[in-house]
N, CA and C atoms of all chains as a GROMACS GRO file, in nm:
protein
  615
    1UNK      N    1   2.933   1.115   0.396
    1UNK     CA    2   2.803   1.160   0.447
    1UNK      C    3   2.692   1.068   0.396
    2UNK      N    4   2.597   1.045   0.482
    2UNK     CA    5   2.488   0.954   0.445
    2UNK      C    6   2.406   1.013   0.328
    3UNK      N    7   2.345   0.924   0.258
    3UNK     CA    8   2.263   0.963   0.143
    3UNK      C    9   2.141   1.043   0.190
    4UNK      N   10   2.108   1.148   0.118
    4UNK     CA   11   1.985   1.224   0.150
    4UNK      C   12   1.880   1.194   0.046
    5UNK      N   13   1.775   1.131   0.090
    5UNK     CA   14   1.668   1.095  -0.003
    5UNK      C   15   1.558   1.202   0.002
    6UNK      N   16   1.514   1.246  -0.114
    6UNK     CA   17   1.407   1.346  -0.120
    6UNK      C   18   1.271   1.275  -0.122
    7UNK      N   19   1.184   1.314  -0.030
    7UNK     CA   20   1.047   1.262  -0.030
    7UNK      C   21   0.957   1.379  -0.072
    8UNK      N   22   0.916   1.377  -0.196
    8UNK     CA   23   0.837   1.489  -0.248
    8UNK      C   24   0.690   1.468  -0.215
    9UNK      N   25   0.642   1.536  -0.111
    9UNK     CA   26   0.501   1.521  -0.069
    9UNK      C   27   0.428   1.654  -0.085
   10UNK      N   28   0.467   1.728  -0.188
   10UNK     CA   29   0.401   1.856  -0.213
   10UNK      C   30   0.258   1.832  -0.264
   11UNK      N   31   0.174   1.931  -0.243
   11UNK     CA   32   0.036   1.931  -0.295
   11UNK      C   33  -0.053   1.822  -0.239
   12UNK      N   34  -0.024   1.775  -0.121
   12UNK     CA   35  -0.122   1.693  -0.052
   12UNK      C   36  -0.135   1.749   0.090
   13UNK      N   37  -0.228   1.692   0.165
   13UNK     CA   38  -0.258   1.748   0.296
   13UNK      C   39  -0.232   1.647   0.407
   14UNK      N   40  -0.231   1.699   0.528
   14UNK     CA   41  -0.211   1.619   0.648
   14UNK      C   42  -0.310   1.502   0.649
   15UNK      N   43  -0.271   1.381   0.682
   15UNK     CA   44  -0.136   1.338   0.716
   15UNK      C   45  -0.059   1.276   0.599
   16UNK      N   46  -0.090   1.318   0.476
   16UNK     CA   47  -0.023   1.261   0.358
   16UNK      C   48   0.129   1.269   0.364
   17UNK      N   49   0.186   1.391   0.387
   17UNK     CA   50   0.333   1.400   0.391
   17UNK      C   51   0.395   1.312   0.500
   18UNK      N   52   0.331   1.305   0.616
   18UNK     CA   53   0.382   1.221   0.724
   18UNK      C   54   0.384   1.074   0.682
   19UNK      N   55   0.275   1.031   0.620
   19UNK     CA   56   0.266   0.890   0.579
   19UNK      C   57   0.372   0.859   0.472
   20UNK      N   58   0.392   0.952   0.381
   20UNK     CA   59   0.494   0.928   0.276
   20UNK      C   60   0.632   0.921   0.337
   21UNK      N   61   0.656   1.008   0.435
   21UNK     CA   62   0.786   1.005   0.504
   21UNK      C   63   0.806   0.871   0.575
   22UNK      N   64   0.702   0.826   0.646
   22UNK     CA   65   0.716   0.702   0.723
   22UNK      C   66   0.738   0.583   0.630
   23UNK      N   67   0.666   0.580   0.519
   23UNK     CA   68   0.684   0.470   0.423
   23UNK      C   69   0.830   0.467   0.376
   24UNK      N   70   0.888   0.584   0.354
   24UNK     CA   71   1.028   0.592   0.311
   24UNK      C   72   1.125   0.560   0.425
   25UNK      N   73   1.088   0.602   0.547
   25UNK     CA   74   1.173   0.574   0.664
   25UNK      C   75   1.188   0.424   0.685
   26UNK      N   76   1.078   0.351   0.660
   26UNK     CA   77   1.080   0.206   0.682
   26UNK      C   78   1.185   0.139   0.593
   27UNK      N   79   1.202   0.196   0.474
   27UNK     CA   80   1.296   0.134   0.380
   27UNK      C   81   1.438   0.186   0.397
   28UNK      N   82   1.452   0.296   0.473
   28UNK     CA   83   1.584   0.357   0.488
   28UNK      C   84   1.669   0.279   0.589
   29UNK      N   85   1.798   0.303   0.583
   29UNK     CA   86   1.891   0.242   0.679
   29UNK      C   87   1.913   0.339   0.794
   30UNK      N   88   1.950   0.285   0.910
   30UNK     CA   89   1.984   0.371   1.024
   30UNK      C   90   2.100   0.462   0.983
   31UNK      N   91   2.083   0.590   1.011
   31UNK     CA   92   2.186   0.688   0.974
   31UNK      C   93   2.153   0.764   0.847
   32UNK      N   94   2.058   0.711   0.768
   32UNK     CA   95   2.017   0.781   0.646
   32UNK      C   96   1.945   0.910   0.680
   33UNK      N   97   1.959   1.007   0.592
   33UNK     CA   98   1.887   1.134   0.608
   33UNK      C   99   1.785   1.147   0.496
   34UNK      N  100   1.667   1.193   0.533
   34UNK     CA  101   1.560   1.211   0.435
   34UNK      C  102   1.514   1.355   0.439
   35UNK      N  103   1.479   1.408   0.324
   35UNK     CA  104   1.427   1.544   0.315
   35UNK      C  105   1.284   1.536   0.267
   36UNK      N  106   1.190   1.575   0.353
   36UNK     CA  107   1.051   1.572   0.309
   36UNK      C  108   1.010   1.713   0.269
   37UNK      N  109   0.949   1.723   0.150
   37UNK     CA  110   0.902   1.851   0.099
   37UNK      C  111   0.750   1.854   0.112
   38UNK      N  112   0.698   1.962   0.171
   38UNK     CA  113   0.554   1.971   0.192
   38UNK      C  114   0.504   2.113   0.167
   39UNK      N  115   0.389   2.123   0.105
   39UNK     CA  116   0.328   2.255   0.087
   39UNK      C  117   0.221   2.277   0.194
   40UNK      N  118   0.208   2.182   0.284
   40UNK     CA  119   0.105   2.188   0.388
   40UNK      C  120   0.170   2.230   0.520
   41UNK      N  121   0.135   2.348   0.569
   41UNK     CA  122   0.200   2.399   0.690
   41UNK      C  123   0.171   2.311   0.812
   42UNK      N  124   0.050   2.255   0.817
   42UNK     CA  125   0.015   2.167   0.928
   42UNK      C  126   0.112   2.050   0.937
   43UNK      N  127   0.144   1.994   0.821
   43UNK     CA  128   0.238   1.881   0.819
   43UNK      C  129   0.376   1.926   0.860
   44UNK      N  130   0.414   2.048   0.822
   44UNK     CA  131   0.547   2.098   0.857
   44UNK      C  132   0.560   2.108   1.009
   45UNK      N  133   0.450   2.132   1.078
   45UNK     CA  134   0.454   2.136   1.225
   45UNK      C  135   0.441   1.997   1.286
   46UNK      N  136   0.363   1.913   1.220
   46UNK     CA  137   0.330   1.782   1.276
   46UNK      C  138   0.444   1.681   1.258
   47UNK      N  139   0.516   1.691   1.148
   47UNK     CA  140   0.624   1.594   1.121
   47UNK      C  141   0.732   1.599   1.230
   48UNK      N  142   0.782   1.720   1.268
   48UNK     CA  143   0.880   1.722   1.379
   48UNK      C  144   0.825   1.665   1.509
   49UNK      N  145   0.696   1.686   1.535
   49UNK     CA  146   0.633   1.628   1.655
   49UNK      C  147   0.645   1.475   1.651
   50UNK      N  148   0.614   1.420   1.534
   50UNK     CA  149   0.619   1.274   1.520
   50UNK      C  150   0.762   1.224   1.535
   51UNK      N  151   0.854   1.293   1.470
   51UNK     CA  152   0.996   1.252   1.476
   51UNK      C  153   1.044   1.250   1.621
   52UNK      N  154   1.010   1.356   1.697
   52UNK     CA  155   1.052   1.361   1.837
   52UNK      C  156   0.986   1.252   1.920
   53UNK      N  157   0.859   1.228   1.890
   53UNK     CA  158   0.786   1.126   1.968
   53UNK      C  159   0.846   0.987   1.949
   54UNK      N  160   0.876   0.954   1.824
   54UNK     CA  161   0.926   0.818   1.801
   54UNK      C  162   1.078   0.806   1.816
   55UNK      N  163   1.146   0.920   1.835
   55UNK     CA  164   1.287   0.914   1.870
   55UNK      C  165   1.386   0.920   1.754
   56UNK      N  166   1.343   0.972   1.639
   56UNK     CA  167   1.441   1.000   1.534
   56UNK      C  168   1.488   1.146   1.554
   57UNK      N  169   1.555   1.201   1.455
   57UNK     CA  170   1.614   1.333   1.476
   57UNK      C  171   1.575   1.430   1.363
   58UNK      N  172   1.532   1.550   1.400
   58UNK     CA  173   1.506   1.656   1.300
   58UNK      C  174   1.634   1.738   1.290
   59UNK      N  175   1.691   1.744   1.171
   59UNK     CA  176   1.818   1.816   1.156
   59UNK      C  177   1.796   1.961   1.117
   60UNK      N  178   1.686   1.985   1.043
   60UNK     CA  179   1.670   2.119   0.986
   60UNK      C  180   1.528   2.135   0.934
   61UNK      N  181   1.471   2.254   0.953
   61UNK     CA  182   1.341   2.286   0.893
   61UNK      C  183   1.353   2.422   0.827
   62UNK      N  184   1.310   2.432   0.703
   62UNK     CA  185   1.314   2.563   0.637
   62UNK      C  186   1.194   2.576   0.544
   63UNK      N  187   1.166   2.699   0.503
   63UNK     CA  188   1.052   2.725   0.414
   63UNK      C  189   1.095   2.823   0.307
   64UNK      N  190   1.059   2.792   0.184
   64UNK     CA  191   1.088   2.883   0.075
   64UNK      C  192   0.973   2.876  -0.024
   65UNK      N  193   0.915   2.991  -0.056
   65UNK     CA  194   0.805   3.000  -0.152
   65UNK      C  195   0.691   2.902  -0.121
   66UNK      N  196   0.659   2.888   0.007
   66UNK     CA  197   0.546   2.802   0.044
   66UNK      C  198   0.577   2.654   0.045
   67UNK      N  199   0.703   2.617   0.028
   67UNK     CA  200   0.741   2.476   0.037
   67UNK      C  201   0.828   2.456   0.161
   68UNK      N  202   0.780   2.376   0.254
   68UNK     CA  203   0.859   2.344   0.374
   68UNK      C  204   0.948   2.226   0.343
   69UNK      N  205   1.068   2.235   0.396
   69UNK     CA  206   1.166   2.130   0.375
   69UNK      C  207   1.213   2.086   0.514
   70UNK      N  208   1.191   1.961   0.546
   70UNK     CA  209   1.227   1.910   0.679
   70UNK      C  210   1.328   1.797   0.660
   71UNK      N  211   1.444   1.814   0.719
   71UNK     CA  212   1.549   1.713   0.706
   71UNK      C  213   1.548   1.627   0.831
   72UNK      N  214   1.531   1.496   0.813
   72UNK     CA  215   1.525   1.407   0.929
   72UNK      C  216   1.628   1.295   0.913
   73UNK      N  217   1.673   1.247   1.028
   73UNK     CA  218   1.772   1.139   1.028
   73UNK      C  219   1.713   1.018   1.098
   74UNK      N  220   1.723   0.904   1.034
   74UNK     CA  221   1.676   0.780   1.095
   74UNK      C  222   1.782   0.735   1.196
   75UNK      N  223   1.743   0.725   1.323
   75UNK     CA  224   1.842   0.696   1.426
   75UNK      C  225   1.830   0.557   1.487
   76UNK      N  226   1.728   0.481   1.443
   76UNK     CA  227   1.716   0.347   1.503
   76UNK      C  228   1.644   0.254   1.407
   77UNK      N  229   0.511   0.762   2.452
   77UNK     CA  230   0.456   0.645   2.523
   77UNK      C  231   0.341   0.586   2.443
   78UNK      N  232   0.338   0.456   2.433
   78UNK     CA  233   0.230   0.398   2.353
   78UNK      C  234   0.104   0.383   2.436
   79UNK      N  235  -0.006   0.382   2.364
   79UNK     CA  236  -0.136   0.380   2.429
   79UNK      C  237  -0.224   0.290   2.344
   80UNK      N  238  -0.337   0.257   2.398
   80UNK     CA  239  -0.430   0.176   2.322
   80UNK      C  240  -0.540   0.270   2.270
   81UNK      N  241  -0.566   0.262   2.140
   81UNK     CA  242  -0.667   0.349   2.078
   81UNK      C  243  -0.770   0.260   2.008
   82UNK      N  244  -0.895   0.272   2.050
   82UNK     CA  245  -1.003   0.195   1.988
   82UNK      C  246  -1.095   0.292   1.916
   83UNK      N  247  -1.123   0.262   1.790
   83UNK     CA  248  -1.205   0.352   1.709
   83UNK      C  249  -1.328   0.276   1.659
   84UNK      N  250  -1.446   0.329   1.688
   84UNK     CA  251  -1.567   0.270   1.631
   84UNK      C  252  -1.613   0.361   1.517
   85UNK      N  253  -1.616   0.306   1.397
   85UNK     CA  254  -1.650   0.385   1.278
   85UNK      C  255  -1.779   0.332   1.218
   86UNK      N  256  -1.882   0.417   1.217
   86UNK     CA  257  -2.012   0.372   1.163
   86UNK      C  258  -2.065   0.464   1.053
   87UNK      N  259  -2.008   0.582   1.040
   87UNK     CA  260  -2.063   0.680   0.945
   87UNK      C  261  -2.024   0.648   0.801
   88UNK      N  262  -2.111   0.681   0.709
   88UNK     CA  263  -2.081   0.670   0.566
   88UNK      C  264  -2.047   0.805   0.506
   89UNK      N  265  -2.032   0.908   0.589
   89UNK     CA  266  -1.999   1.042   0.539
   89UNK      C  267  -1.849   1.063   0.530
   90UNK      N  268  -1.808   1.136   0.429
   90UNK     CA  269  -1.666   1.151   0.400
   90UNK      C  270  -1.586   1.212   0.516
   91UNK      N  271  -1.642   1.313   0.579
   91UNK     CA  272  -1.566   1.381   0.686
   91UNK      C  273  -1.535   1.286   0.801
   92UNK      N  274  -1.636   1.209   0.841
   92UNK     CA  275  -1.615   1.116   0.953
   92UNK      C  276  -1.517   1.005   0.914
   93UNK      N  277  -1.532   0.954   0.793
   93UNK     CA  278  -1.441   0.849   0.745
   93UNK      C  279  -1.298   0.901   0.741
   94UNK      N  280  -1.283   1.025   0.694
   94UNK     CA  281  -1.150   1.085   0.683
   94UNK      C  282  -1.086   1.105   0.821
   95UNK      N  283  -1.166   1.160   0.913
   95UNK     CA  284  -1.110   1.189   1.046
   95UNK      C  285  -1.073   1.060   1.118
   96UNK      N  286  -1.158   0.958   1.104
   96UNK     CA  287  -1.127   0.828   1.165
   96UNK      C  288  -0.998   0.772   1.105
   97UNK      N  289  -0.982   0.786   0.973
   97UNK     CA  290  -0.862   0.735   0.906
   97UNK      C  291  -0.739   0.812   0.950
   98UNK      N  292  -0.754   0.942   0.974
   98UNK     CA  293  -0.641   1.023   1.020
   98UNK      C  294  -0.599   0.982   1.161
   99UNK      N  295  -0.696   0.964   1.249
   99UNK     CA  296  -0.665   0.923   1.387
   99UNK      C  297  -0.600   0.784   1.385
  100UNK      N  298  -0.657   0.694   1.304
  100UNK     CA  299  -0.603   0.557   1.298
  100UNK      C  300  -0.461   0.556   1.244
  101UNK      N  301  -0.437   0.628   1.135
  101UNK     CA  302  -0.304   0.620   1.072
  101UNK      C  303  -0.199   0.691   1.156
  102UNK      N  304  -0.228   0.812   1.199
  102UNK     CA  305  -0.128   0.885   1.278
  102UNK      C  306  -0.108   0.815   1.414
  103UNK      N  307  -0.217   0.768   1.473
  103UNK     CA  308  -0.206   0.695   1.600
  103UNK      C  309  -0.121   0.571   1.585
  104UNK      N  310  -0.144   0.496   1.478
  104UNK     CA  311  -0.072   0.369   1.459
  104UNK      C  312   0.076   0.391   1.430
  105UNK      N  313   0.108   0.488   1.346
  105UNK     CA  314   0.250   0.507   1.314
  105UNK      C  315   0.326   0.574   1.428
  106UNK      N  316   0.253   0.622   1.528
  106UNK     CA  317   0.320   0.681   1.645
  106UNK      C  318   0.338   0.577   1.755
  107UNK      N  319   0.321   0.452   1.722
  107UNK     CA  320   0.350   0.344   1.816
  107UNK      C  321   0.234   0.303   1.905
  108UNK      N  322   0.114   0.352   1.877
  108UNK     CA  323  -0.002   0.311   1.957
  108UNK      C  324  -0.062   0.182   1.902
  109UNK      N  325  -0.133   0.113   1.988
  109UNK     CA  326  -0.199  -0.011   1.951
  109UNK      C  327  -0.341   0.026   1.905
  110UNK      N  328  -0.361   0.032   1.773
  110UNK     CA  329  -0.487   0.085   1.719
  110UNK      C  330  -0.579  -0.027   1.669
  111UNK      N  331  -0.703  -0.023   1.713
  111UNK     CA  332  -0.806  -0.116   1.666
  111UNK      C  333  -0.922  -0.034   1.610
  112UNK      N  334  -0.965  -0.067   1.488
  112UNK     CA  335  -1.081   0.000   1.428
  112UNK      C  336  -1.192  -0.103   1.413
  113UNK      N  337  -1.309  -0.068   1.461
  113UNK     CA  338  -1.426  -0.156   1.449
  113UNK      C  339  -1.523  -0.090   1.351
  114UNK      N  340  -1.548  -0.158   1.239
  114UNK     CA  341  -1.633  -0.101   1.134
  114UNK      C  342  -1.773  -0.155   1.142
  115UNK      N  343  -1.871  -0.066   1.132
  115UNK     CA  344  -2.008  -0.116   1.124
  115UNK      C  345  -2.097  -0.016   1.050
  116UNK      N  346  -2.222  -0.049   1.041
  116UNK     CA  347  -2.325   0.035   0.979
  116UNK      C  348  -2.281   0.088   0.841
  117UNK      N  349  -2.306   0.214   0.813
  117UNK     CA  350  -2.282   0.266   0.677
  117UNK      C  351  -2.135   0.279   0.638
  118UNK      N  352  -2.045   0.260   0.733
  118UNK     CA  353  -1.902   0.266   0.698
  118UNK      C  354  -1.856   0.139   0.628
  119UNK      N  355  -1.929   0.029   0.648
  119UNK     CA  356  -1.885  -0.102   0.599
  119UNK      C  357  -1.867  -0.110   0.447
  120UNK      N  358  -1.961  -0.050   0.373
  120UNK     CA  359  -1.965  -0.069   0.228
  120UNK      C  360  -1.835  -0.031   0.157
  121UNK      N  361  -1.764   0.068   0.214
  121UNK     CA  362  -1.642   0.117   0.148
  121UNK      C  363  -1.527   0.017   0.157
  122UNK      N  364  -1.540  -0.078   0.246
  122UNK     CA  365  -1.432  -0.174   0.269
  122UNK      C  366  -1.455  -0.306   0.194
  123UNK      N  367  -1.556  -0.308   0.108
  123UNK     CA  368  -1.579  -0.428   0.028
  123UNK      C  369  -1.499  -0.417  -0.102
  124UNK      N  370  -1.450  -0.531  -0.149
  124UNK     CA  371  -1.371  -0.533  -0.272
  124UNK      C  372  -1.455  -0.485  -0.390
  125UNK      N  373  -1.398  -0.403  -0.474
  125UNK     CA  374  -1.467  -0.356  -0.594
  125UNK      C  375  -1.574  -0.252  -0.566
  126UNK      N  376  -1.572  -0.196  -0.444
  126UNK     CA  377  -1.671  -0.093  -0.412
  126UNK      C  378  -1.656   0.029  -0.502
  127UNK      N  379  -1.768   0.076  -0.557
  127UNK     CA  380  -1.761   0.195  -0.642
  127UNK      C  381  -1.840   0.311  -0.584
  128UNK      N  382  -1.899   0.288  -0.468
  128UNK     CA  383  -1.976   0.395  -0.404
  128UNK      C  384  -1.878   0.494  -0.342
  129UNK      N  385  -1.901   0.623  -0.370
  129UNK     CA  386  -1.815   0.725  -0.309
  129UNK      C  387  -1.884   0.779  -0.186
  130UNK      N  388  -1.804   0.810  -0.086
  130UNK     CA  389  -1.861   0.865   0.037
  130UNK      C  390  -1.910   1.007   0.009
  131UNK      N  391  -2.031   1.035   0.050
  131UNK     CA  392  -2.085   1.169   0.029
  131UNK      C  393  -2.030   1.267   0.131
  132UNK      N  394  -2.012   1.389   0.086
  132UNK     CA  395  -1.968   1.494   0.178
  132UNK      C  396  -2.086   1.535   0.266
  133UNK      N  397  -2.054   1.568   0.389
  133UNK     CA  398  -2.157   1.612   0.482
  133UNK      C  399  -2.168   1.765   0.479
  134UNK      N  400  -2.063   1.830   0.433
  134UNK     CA  401  -2.058   1.975   0.430
  134UNK      C  402  -1.943   2.023   0.344
  135UNK      N  403  -1.910   2.154   0.352
  135UNK     CA  404  -1.810   2.211   0.262
  135UNK      C  405  -1.670   2.151   0.273
  136UNK      N  406  -1.630   2.114   0.392
  136UNK     CA  407  -1.494   2.058   0.406
  136UNK      C  408  -1.486   1.924   0.333
  137UNK      N  409  -1.592   1.848   0.340
  137UNK     CA  410  -1.594   1.719   0.270
  137UNK      C  411  -1.575   1.736   0.121
  138UNK      N  412  -1.636   1.839   0.065
  138UNK     CA  413  -1.621   1.867  -0.078
  138UNK      C  414  -1.477   1.910  -0.108
  139UNK      N  415  -1.422   1.995  -0.021
  139UNK     CA  416  -1.285   2.043  -0.042
  139UNK      C  417  -1.181   1.932  -0.029
  140UNK      N  418  -1.208   1.833   0.058
  140UNK     CA  419  -1.114   1.722   0.075
  140UNK      C  420  -1.086   1.656  -0.059
  141UNK      N  421  -1.191   1.642  -0.138
  141UNK     CA  422  -1.174   1.577  -0.267
  141UNK      C  423  -1.108   1.672  -0.367
  142UNK      N  424  -1.158   1.797  -0.370
  142UNK     CA  425  -1.104   1.894  -0.467
  142UNK      C  426  -0.956   1.921  -0.445
  143UNK      N  427  -0.913   1.920  -0.319
  143UNK     CA  428  -0.776   1.962  -0.289
  143UNK      C  429  -0.677   1.848  -0.273
  144UNK      N  430  -0.718   1.729  -0.317
  144UNK     CA  431  -0.622   1.618  -0.319
  144UNK      C  432  -0.569   1.579  -0.180
  145UNK      N  433  -0.657   1.579  -0.081
  145UNK     CA  434  -0.618   1.523   0.050
  145UNK      C  435  -0.605   1.372   0.031
  146UNK      N  436  -0.519   1.307   0.109
  146UNK     CA  437  -0.508   1.161   0.094
  146UNK      C  438  -0.642   1.094   0.122
  147UNK      N  439  -0.680   0.996   0.041
  147UNK     CA  440  -0.809   0.932   0.058
  147UNK      C  441  -0.816   0.848   0.186
  148UNK      N  442  -0.936   0.834   0.241
  148UNK     CA  443  -0.945   0.762   0.369
  148UNK      C  444  -0.906   0.615   0.356
  149UNK      N  445  -0.935   0.552   0.242
  149UNK     CA  446  -0.897   0.411   0.228
  149UNK      C  447  -0.745   0.395   0.226
  150UNK      N  448  -0.680   0.489   0.159
  150UNK     CA  449  -0.534   0.489   0.153
  150UNK      C  450  -0.475   0.504   0.294
  151UNK      N  451  -0.537   0.592   0.374
  151UNK     CA  452  -0.489   0.615   0.511
  151UNK      C  453  -0.512   0.492   0.598
  152UNK      N  454  -0.627   0.428   0.583
  152UNK     CA  455  -0.651   0.306   0.662
  152UNK      C  456  -0.550   0.198   0.624
  153UNK      N  457  -0.522   0.190   0.495
  153UNK     CA  458  -0.424   0.090   0.451
  153UNK      C  459  -0.286   0.120   0.510
  154UNK      N  460  -0.249   0.248   0.511
  154UNK     CA  461  -0.121   0.288   0.573
  154UNK      C  462  -0.120   0.255   0.722
  155UNK      N  463  -0.234   0.276   0.788
  155UNK     CA  464  -0.243   0.247   0.932
  155UNK      C  465  -0.208   0.100   0.957
  156UNK      N  466  -0.258   0.012   0.870
  156UNK     CA  467  -0.234  -0.131   0.885
  156UNK      C  468  -0.090  -0.166   0.844
  157UNK      N  469  -0.049  -0.117   0.728
  157UNK     CA  470   0.080  -0.160   0.673
  157UNK      C  471   0.199  -0.094   0.741
  158UNK      N  472   0.183   0.032   0.779
  158UNK     CA  473   0.297   0.102   0.840
  158UNK      C  474   0.292   0.102   0.992
  159UNK      N  475   0.172   0.088   1.047
  159UNK     CA  476   0.159   0.100   1.193
  159UNK      C  477   0.096  -0.020   1.262
  160UNK      N  478   0.076  -0.128   1.186
  160UNK     CA  479   0.020  -0.251   1.243
  160UNK      C  480  -0.117  -0.232   1.310
  161UNK      N  481  -0.196  -0.138   1.261
  161UNK     CA  482  -0.333  -0.124   1.311
  161UNK      C  483  -0.414  -0.246   1.268
  162UNK      N  484  -0.520  -0.273   1.343
  162UNK     CA  485  -0.610  -0.383   1.305
  162UNK      C  486  -0.746  -0.322   1.275
  163UNK      N  487  -0.803  -0.362   1.160
  163UNK     CA  488  -0.935  -0.313   1.123
  163UNK      C  489  -1.028  -0.433   1.120
  164UNK      N  490  -1.126  -0.431   1.208
  164UNK     CA  491  -1.218  -0.544   1.217
  164UNK      C  492  -1.358  -0.505   1.170
  165UNK      N  493  -1.414  -0.580   1.078
  165UNK     CA  494  -1.554  -0.555   1.044
  165UNK      C  495  -1.643  -0.615   1.151
  166UNK      N  496  -1.750  -0.547   1.181
  166UNK     CA  497  -1.849  -0.596   1.278
  166UNK      C  498  -1.917  -0.720   1.220
  167UNK      N  499  -1.922  -0.827   1.295
  167UNK     CA  500  -1.977  -0.951   1.241
  167UNK      C  501  -2.125  -0.936   1.204
  168UNK      N  502  -2.197  -0.853   1.277
  168UNK     CA  503  -2.338  -0.829   1.243
  168UNK      C  504  -2.350  -0.763   1.104
  169UNK      N  505  -2.267  -0.660   1.080
  169UNK     CA  506  -2.274  -0.588   0.951
  169UNK      C  507  -2.234  -0.679   0.836
  170UNK      N  508  -2.134  -0.766   0.860
  170UNK     CA  509  -2.090  -0.862   0.758
  170UNK      C  510  -2.207  -0.955   0.724
  171UNK      N  511  -2.278  -1.002   0.826
  171UNK     CA  512  -2.393  -1.092   0.804
  171UNK      C  513  -2.506  -1.021   0.731
  172UNK      N  514  -2.534  -0.899   0.773
  172UNK     CA  515  -2.649  -0.828   0.716
  172UNK      C  516  -2.625  -0.792   0.568
  173UNK      N  517  -2.498  -0.771   0.534
  173UNK     CA  518  -2.463  -0.740   0.394
  173UNK      C  519  -2.439  -0.868   0.314
  174UNK      N  520  -2.445  -0.983   0.380
  174UNK     CA  521  -2.423  -1.111   0.310
  174UNK      C  522  -2.280  -1.125   0.260
  175UNK      N  523  -2.184  -1.071   0.337
  175UNK     CA  524  -2.044  -1.075   0.293
  175UNK      C  525  -1.969  -1.193   0.355
  176UNK      N  526  -1.856  -1.225   0.294
  176UNK     CA  527  -1.760  -1.315   0.357
  176UNK      C  528  -1.632  -1.235   0.364
  177UNK      N  529  -1.533  -1.288   0.436
  177UNK     CA  530  -1.408  -1.211   0.447
  177UNK      C  531  -1.342  -1.194   0.311
  178UNK      N  532  -1.364  -1.288   0.220
  178UNK     CA  533  -1.307  -1.278   0.085
  178UNK      C  534  -1.360  -1.158   0.009
  179UNK      N  535  -1.478  -1.112   0.048
  179UNK     CA  536  -1.538  -0.998  -0.020
  179UNK      C  537  -1.490  -0.865   0.034
  180UNK      N  538  -1.403  -0.870   0.134
  180UNK     CA  539  -1.354  -0.747   0.195
  180UNK      C  540  -1.210  -0.717   0.152
  181UNK      N  541  -1.173  -0.592   0.162
  181UNK     CA  542  -1.036  -0.551   0.126
  181UNK      C  543  -0.933  -0.635   0.203
  182UNK      N  544  -0.819  -0.657   0.139
  182UNK     CA  545  -0.716  -0.744   0.197
  182UNK      C  546  -0.664  -0.698   0.334
  183UNK      N  547  -0.664  -0.567   0.355
  183UNK     CA  548  -0.606  -0.518   0.481
  183UNK      C  549  -0.705  -0.520   0.598
  184UNK      N  550  -0.826  -0.569   0.570
  184UNK     CA  551  -0.926  -0.581   0.677
  184UNK      C  552  -0.914  -0.720   0.741
  185UNK      N  553  -0.916  -0.724   0.874
  185UNK     CA  554  -0.904  -0.852   0.946
  185UNK      C  555  -1.037  -0.927   0.948
  186UNK      N  556  -1.039  -1.038   1.020
  186UNK     CA  557  -1.158  -1.121   1.026
  186UNK      C  558  -1.270  -1.051   1.105
  187UNK      N  559  -1.397  -1.086   1.078
  187UNK     CA  560  -1.508  -1.023   1.150
  187UNK      C  561  -1.496  -1.041   1.302
  188UNK      N  562  -1.540  -0.938   1.371
  188UNK     CA  563  -1.527  -0.936   1.517
  188UNK      C  564  -1.664  -0.904   1.578
  189UNK      N  565  -1.695  -0.970   1.687
  189UNK     CA  566  -1.821  -0.942   1.756
  189UNK      C  567  -1.807  -0.823   1.850
  190UNK      N  568  -1.919  -0.765   1.882
  190UNK     CA  569  -1.920  -0.646   1.967
  190UNK      C  570  -1.867  -0.675   2.108
  191UNK      N  571  -1.897  -0.794   2.157
  191UNK     CA  572  -1.851  -0.827   2.293
  191UNK      C  573  -1.698  -0.819   2.302
  192UNK      N  574  -1.632  -0.874   2.201
  192UNK     CA  575  -1.486  -0.873   2.201
  192UNK      C  576  -1.432  -0.730   2.185
  193UNK      N  577  -1.496  -0.653   2.096
  193UNK     CA  578  -1.450  -0.515   2.077
  193UNK      C  579  -1.464  -0.436   2.206
  194UNK      N  580  -1.578  -0.450   2.271
  194UNK     CA  581  -1.601  -0.376   2.396
  194UNK      C  582  -1.500  -0.416   2.503
  195UNK      N  583  -1.467  -0.543   2.503
  195UNK     CA  584  -1.368  -0.591   2.598
  195UNK      C  585  -1.231  -0.528   2.567
  196UNK      N  586  -1.194  -0.529   2.437
  196UNK     CA  587  -1.067  -0.470   2.394
  196UNK      C  588  -1.062  -0.320   2.424
  197UNK      N  589  -1.179  -0.255   2.412
  197UNK     CA  590  -1.185  -0.109   2.426
  197UNK      C  591  -1.197  -0.065   2.572
  198UNK      N  592  -1.194  -0.160   2.663
  198UNK     CA  593  -1.216  -0.123   2.803
  198UNK      C  594  -1.098  -0.047   2.863
  199UNK      N  595  -0.984  -0.049   2.793
  199UNK     CA  596  -0.868   0.029   2.840
  199UNK      C  597  -0.824   0.121   2.727
  200UNK      N  598  -0.773   0.237   2.763
  200UNK     CA  599  -0.718   0.329   2.662
  200UNK      C  600  -0.822   0.426   2.608
  201UNK      N  601  -0.786   0.489   2.495
  201UNK     CA  602  -0.874   0.590   2.435
  201UNK      C  603  -0.978   0.525   2.344
  202UNK      N  604  -1.099   0.576   2.349
  202UNK     CA  605  -1.204   0.525   2.260
  202UNK      C  606  -1.260   0.642   2.180
  203UNK      N  607  -1.262   0.626   2.048
  203UNK     CA  608  -1.312   0.731   1.959
  203UNK      C  609  -1.427   0.676   1.876
  204UNK      N  610  -1.527   0.758   1.855
  204UNK     CA  611  -1.636   0.712   1.768
  204UNK      C  612  -1.658   0.812   1.655
  205UNK      N  613  -1.681   0.760   1.537
  205UNK     CA  614  -1.706   0.845   1.420
  205UNK      C  615  -1.825   0.792   1.343
   0.00000   0.00000   0.00000
């Protein structure tokens, strides 16, 4: 299974978590999975929008105690 | 689908700077061709060694700082580095402030005249802040 890298973007606001994810995506290999953690609900909604727009894959979204966890796969 | 986004940023207020930086960064990393034209009171923040902080225009501006929102300069830098946005200082503002390109932040491109910006902005979305 591909490596899952945690991108801890808690305690910042939109578009901070998205930018942190993208910076990490640039360094990732195709097929890698990244988990972005965000305490900002706006980002939790916006990140899947971005992933779909640019053509990567959202594998899973969950929330626990105010922390959203979005698992994405780099597909290209 | 990619689009062309032209942003004219002239305000020195934190809210406008922040919103422009958000549009530029999110627009650029989503595959759009983003151009930012800086002029008037927005220019000073893009000079090297700038210590002037952007004043808040209202309560949200104050909260942006208190709540650790990403700073607008950081977002503009991400727009350039992650999304290939271009940030051009207005050549008039550069002249009036007595600046050279060496005095501007590294991620800012060479000064651009209004005629060229208007020509570039003739297609696609145009935003002003």
